[in-house]
C-alpha positions in Angstrom: -34.2 14.1 98.8 -33.8 17.1 100.4 -36.5 18.2 103.1 -37.1 21.6 101.0 -38.0 19.4 98.0 -40.2 17.0 99.8 -41.9 19.8 102.0 -42.5 21.8 98.7 -44.3 18.9 97.3 -46.5 18.4 100.2 -47.3 22.0 100.3 -48.1 22.0 96.6 -50.5 18.8 97.1 -52.3 20.4 100.0 -52.9 23.9 98.2 -54.0 21.7 95.1 -56.7 20.2 97.2 -57.4 23.9 98.6 -57.0 22.5 102.2 -55.4 24.6 105.0 -52.7 23.2 107.1 -55.4 22.7 110.1 -57.6 20.7 107.9 -54.5 18.4 106.9 -53.3 17.6 110.3 -56.5 16.4 112.1 -55.3 14.8 115.2 -52.1 12.9 114.1 -49.6 15.8 113.9 -49.7 19.5 115.1 -49.9 22.3 112.5 -46.8 23.5 113.6 -45.1 20.4 112.6 -46.8 20.5 109.3 -45.5 24.1 108.8 -42.0 22.8 109.8 -42.2 19.9 107.2 -43.6 22.0 104.4 -40.8 24.6 104.9 -38.0 21.9 105.1 -36.8 22.4 108.5 -38.2 19.0 109.7 -38.1 15.9 108.1 -41.4 13.6 108.7 -41.1 10.1 109.8 -42.5 7.1 107.5 -46.1 7.3 109.2 -46.3 10.8 109.1 -45.7 10.5 105.3 -48.1 7.6 105.0 -50.7 9.9 106.8 -50.2 13.0 104.9 -50.5 10.9 101.4 -53.7 9.4 102.5 -55.3 12.8 103.5 -54.1 14.5 100.4 -54.9 11.7 98.3 -51.7 11.2 96.7 -49.2 8.3 96.0 -46.1 8.4 97.9 -44.3 8.3 94.7 -45.5 11.6 93.9 -43.5 12.9 96.6 -40.4 11.5 95.2 -38.1 13.0 92.7 
């Protein structure tokens, strides 16, 4: 899957929960890293994806095509 698609789905999930980037990242990753993931310019690690799914209360398969 392209980074743009993954990032877009993460951003959509965050906005659906009415959360800011700062609220999502906590102490796990930086807000800047989340911004890069959402814009498609960075690829999250598996651990980061697991963390984001937990915080956003979504299943990992919701991010897959």
